C-alpha positions in Angstrom: 33.9 80.4 28.1 37.5 81.3 27.9 39.9 79.2 25.9 41.9 78.0 28.9 38.7 76.8 30.6 37.7 74.8 27.6 41.1 73.3 27.4 41.4 72.3 31.0 37.7 71.3 31.5 37.0 69.4 28.3 40.0 68.8 26.0 42.7 67.7 28.5 40.6 65.2 30.5 39.4 63.6 27.3 42.9 63.4 25.8 44.6 62.1 29.0 43.1 58.6 28.9 44.2 57.7 25.4 47.7 59.1 26.0 48.1 57.0 29.2 46.9 53.8 27.5 49.2 54.5 24.5 52.2 55.1 26.9 51.7 51.9 28.8 51.4 49.9 25.6 54.6 51.5 24.4 56.3 50.4 27.6 55.2 46.8 26.9 56.5 47.1 23.4 59.8 48.5 24.6 60.3 45.5 26.9 59.6 43.1 24.1 61.8 44.9 21.6 64.7 45.0 24.1 64.5 41.4 25.0 64.1 40.4 21.3 67.1 42.5 20.3 69.2 41.1 23.2 68.2 37.6 22.2 69.4 38.2 18.7 72.7 39.7 20.0 72.2 43.3 18.9 70.7 44.6 22.1 72.2 44.9 25.5 75.5 43.1 25.5 76.7 40.6 28.1 77.6 40.7 31.0 74.7 43.1 31.5 71.6 41.3 32.7 68.7 41.1 30.2 65.9 38.6 29.7 66.9 38.3 26.1 70.5 37.5 27.1 69.2 34.9 29.5 67.1 33.3 26.7 70.2 33.2 24.4 72.3 31.6 27.1 69.6 29.0 27.8 69.6 27.7 24.2 72.5 25.4 24.8 70.9 23.9 27.9 67.3 23.7 26.7 67.2 19.8 26.9 69.0 19.5 30.2 67.5 22.5 32.1 64.5 23.9 30.3 63.6 26.2 33.2 66.6 28.4 32.2 64.5 29.4 29.1 61.0 29.1 30.6 61.4 31.5 33.5 62.8 34.5 31.6 60.0 34.0 29.0 57.4 33.8 31.6 58.7 36.9 33.3 58.7 38.9 30.1 55.1 37.8 29.6 54.0 38.7 33.1 55.7 42.0 33.1 54.2 43.1 29.8 50.8 41.9 30.9 51.1 43.8 34.2 52.1 47.0 32.6 49.1 46.7 30.2 46.8 46.0 33.2 48.1 49.1 35.0 47.4 51.2 31.9 43.9 49.8 31.6 43.3 50.5 35.3 44.6 54.0 34.9 42.4 54.5 31.8 39.3 53.4 33.8 40.2 55.6 36.7 40.9 58.7 34.6 38.1 58.3 32.1 35.9 61.4 32.5 32.9 59.6 30.9 32.8 57.1 33.7 32.5 59.7 36.5 29.0 60.3 37.8 
């Protein structure tokens, strides 16, 4: 077989799945890093909207209005979980060993 056939028939399909899973995990990490840095005050600066900024602003109201801190935290969790599930679904759909 020619080199190009080996690359496109065997190497590329087997390498695509791990790259997609890695990329989706990195998206989740990027969301967590951004919100953490914004929470600490070194990320996106106000007045730009960020879940980390929302959590920082909610600190002073935590005993009066706890939902100001709960909802941004829940949304970070749901978004990262959804991105990871999409990556897992793409891995399952693109895995050449699962095709019959």
